[in-house]
KELOTI-259865 format. One record per atom (N, C-alpha, C, O, CB): x, y, z. Coordinates in steps of 0.1 Angstrom, whole numbers, padded with zeros to 4 digits, always signed. Each point is the difference from the previous one (the first is absolute). Glycine has a CB too. Example, Ala and Ser with C-alpha at 12.3 -4.5 7.8 and 13.67 -1.06 7.14 Angstrom:
+0132-0057+0078
-0009+0012+0000
+0009+0012+0000
+0010+0000+0007
-0029-0012+0005
+0015+0023-0019
+0009+0011+0000
-0008+0011+0008
+0005+0011+0001
+0007-0017-0023
//
This chain:
+0068+0000-0268
-0014+0004+0000
-0008-0012-0003
-0012-0001+0005
+0017+0024-0012
+0000-0032-0001
-0008-0012-0004
-0003-0009+0012
-0010-0006+0001
+0020+0007-0023
+0000-0002+0031
-0002-0009+0012
-0011+0005+0009
-0008-0008+0005
+0032+0003-0006
-0025+0018+0003
-0011+0006+0008
-0014-0003-0006
-0009-0003+0007
+0025+0021+0000
-0016-0017-0021
-0013-0003-0006
-0004-0015+0002
-0011-0003+0002
+0015+0021-0019
+0006-0027+0015
-0003-0014+0002
-0004-0003+0015
-0009-0008+0002
+0026+0002-0020
-0010+0012+0027
-0004-0002+0014
-0014+0006+0003
-0008-0007+0007
+0032+0009-0001
-0028+0009-0012
-0013+0006+0002
-0011-0010-0006
-0010-0001+0006
+0020+0025-0007
-0007-0029-0011
-0009-0010-0006
-0002-0012+0008
-0011-0006+0002
+0017+0015-0024
+0005-0014+0028
+0000-0012+0008
-0008+0002+0013
-0008-0009+0004
+0030+0002-0014
-0019+0018+0017
-0007+0002+0013
-0014+0005-0001
-0008-0002+0009
+0031+0007+0000
-0026+0002-0020
-0013+0005-0002
-0004+0011+0011
+0007+0010+0000
-0014-0032-0010
-0004+0020+0017
-0004+0010+0010
+0009+0001+0012
+0000+0010+0007
-0023-0014-0014
+0031-0006+0010
+0010+0000+0011
+0012+0008-0003
+0009+0002+0009
-0018-0024-0002
+0011+0027-0019
+0012+0008-0004
+0001+0013+0008
-0010+0008+0001
+0009-0018-0024
+0012+0012+0030
+0002+0012+0008
-0004-0001+0014
+0003+0009+0008
-0006+0003-0029
-0004-0023+0025
-0004-0002+0014
+0011-0006+0007
+0008-0008-0005
-0032+0006-0002
+0025+0005+0020
+0010-0006+0009
-0004-0015+0002
-0011-0003+0002
+0017+0025+0009
+0005-0030-0010
-0003-0014+0003
+0000-0003+0015
+0005+0008+0008
+0006-0014-0030
-0018-0004+0026
-0001-0004+0014
+0013-0006+0005
+0008-0005-0008
-0033+0002+0005
+0026+0003+0016
+0012-0006+0006
+0000-0015-0003
+0010-0006-0005
-0009+0023+0023
-0012-0024-0015
-0002-0014-0004
-0013-0001-0007
-0009+0009+0002
+0022-0016+0018
-0015-0002-0029
-0012-0001-0007
-0013-0001+0008
-0010+0005-0004
+0024-0016-0014
-0013+0004+0030
-0012-0002+0008
-0002+0011+0010
-0010-0001+0008
+0012-0023-0012
+0007+0034+0005
-0001+0011+0010
-0003+0013-0007
+0008+0004-0009
+0008-0016+0024
-0028+0018-0013
-0004+0012-0007
+0007+0012+0005
-0007+0010+0002
-0015-0021-0007
+0035+0011+0007
+0008+0012+0005
+0011+0003-0011
+0007-0009-0003
-0012+0003+0028
+0005+0018-0029
+0011+0004-0010
+0013+0003+0007
+0000+0002+0013
-0018+0007-0028
+0028-0008+0008
+0013+0003+0005
+0001+0014+0006
+0006+0002+0011
+0004-0017-0027
-0017+0024+0010
-0001+0014+0005
-0007+0000+0014
+0005+0007+0009
-0005+0002-0032
-0011-0016+0024
-0007-0001+0013
+0009-0006+0011
-0001+0004+0011
-0021-0006-0024
+0029-0008+0009
+0009-0007+0010
+0011+0009+0005
+0004+0000+0012
-0009-0022-0022
+0011+0030+0001
+0010+0010+0004
-0006+0011+0009
+0007+0004+0010
+0005-0008-0032
-0024+0008+0019
-0006+0010+0009
-0003-0006+0014
+0002+0007+0010
-0012+0004-0030
+0006-0023+0020
-0003-0007+0013
+0013-0001+0009
-0001+0003+0012
-0018-0016-0023
+0030+0010+0004
+0013-0001+0008
+0004+0014+0005
+0005+0001+0011
+0002-0021-0025
-0009+0030+0005
+0003+0014+0004
-0008+0004+0012
+0006+0005+0010
+0000+0000-0033
-0019-0007+0023
-0009+0004+0011
+0003-0008+0013
+0000+0006+0011
-0017+0000-0028
+0019-0019+0016
+0003-0008+0012
+0013+0004+0006
+0001+0000+0012
-0015-0018-0021
+0024+0021+0001
+0013+0004+0005
-0001+0013+0007
+0005+0002+0011
+0007-0015-0029
-0019+0022+0012
-0002+0013+0006
-0008-0001+0013
+0003+0007+0010
-0002+0004-0032
-0011-0019+0022
-0008-0002+0013
+0008-0007+0011
-0002+0004+0012
-0018-0006-0026
+0029-0007+0010
+0009-0006+0010
+0009+0010+0007
+0002+0000+0012
-0003-0021-0025
+0007+0030+0005
+0009+0010+0005
-0008+0010+0009
+0005+0004+0011
+0009-0006-0031
-0026+0005+0016
-0009+0009+0009
-0003-0007+0013
+0001+0007+0011
-0011+0004-0031
+0008-0024+0020
-0003-0007+0012
+0012-0001+0009
-0001+0001+0012
-0015-0014-0024
+0028+0011+0006
+0012+0000+0008
+0003+0013+0007
+0003+0001+0012
+0007-0017-0028
-0012+0027+0009
+0002+0013+0006
-0010+0004+0010
+0003+0006+0011
+0007+0001-0032
-0023-0012+0019
-0010+0002+0010
+0003-0008+0013
-0002+0005+0011
-0015-0001-0029
+0022-0016+0016
+0004-0008+0012
+0011+0006+0008
+0000+0000+0012
-0008-0020-0024
+0018+0026+0005
+0011+0007+0006
-0005+0012+0008
+0004+0003+0011
+0012-0011-0029
-0025+0016+0012
-0006+0012+0006
-0007-0004+0013
+0001+0006+0010
-0003+0005-0032
-0006-0022+0021
-0008-0005+0012
+0010-0004+0011
-0002+0003+0012
-0017-0010-0027
+0029+0000+0011
+0010-0005+0010
+0007+0012+0007
+0002+0000+0012
+0002-0021-0026
+0000+0031+0006
+0006+0012+0006
-0009+0007+0010
+0004+0004+0010
+0010-0001-0031
-0027-0002+0017
-0010+0006+0008
-0002-0007+0013
+0000+0006+0011
-0011+0002-0031
+0010-0021+0019
-0003-0008+0012
+0013-0001+0009
-0001+0001+0012
-0016-0015-0025
+0028+0013+0007
+0013-0002+0008
+0005+0013+0006
+0005-0001+0011
+0000-0019-0026
-0005+0031+0007
+0007+0012+0005
-0010+0011+0003
+0001+0006+0011
+0018-0013-0024
-0028+0010+0004
-0009+0012+0002
-0010-0003+0011
-0003+0009+0008
+0007-0002-0032
-0010-0018+0024
-0011-0004+0010
+0005+0001+0014
-0007+0007+0008
-0003-0022-0025
+0021+0009+0021
+0005+0001+0014
+0003+0015+0003
-0001+0004+0012
+0010-0028-0013
-0004+0032-0008
+0003+0014+0003
-0012+0007+0004
+0001+0010+0008
+0017-0011-0024
-0030-0002+0011
-0012+0007+0004
-0007-0007+0011
-0011+0004+0005
+0009+0004-0028
+0007-0019+0027
-0006-0008+0011
-0012-0009-0005
-0008-0004+0009
+0015+0022+0007
-0007-0021-0029
-0011-0008-0005
+0002-0015+0005
-0010-0006+0004
+0007+0022-0024
+0015-0021+0018
+0003-0014+0004
+0011+0000+0010
+0009+0008-0001
-0017-0016-0022
+0008-0001+0032
+0011-0002+0009
+0009-0011-0005
-0002-0012+0004
-0013+0020+0016
+0025-0004-0027
+0009-0010-0006
+0013+0001+0008
+0006+0010+0002
-0016-0008-0025
+0014-0014+0029
+0012+0000+0008
+0011-0005-0008
+0011-0001+0005
-0024-0003+0015
//
């Protein structure tokens, strides 16, 4: 318990706050993890959307006579 009190006295108002990734970048570690999560999820959504578009253009479209693919 003494170590926590010393750390709290040393850090003052910054005690309990998340630290930044780098001192000159105002982004916390939690924010960076959320960014990676969202961008990864967005990439997968984009991949599946591209596959769906390809299937539509390649197979479904010619079946309805939309595109003349030989």
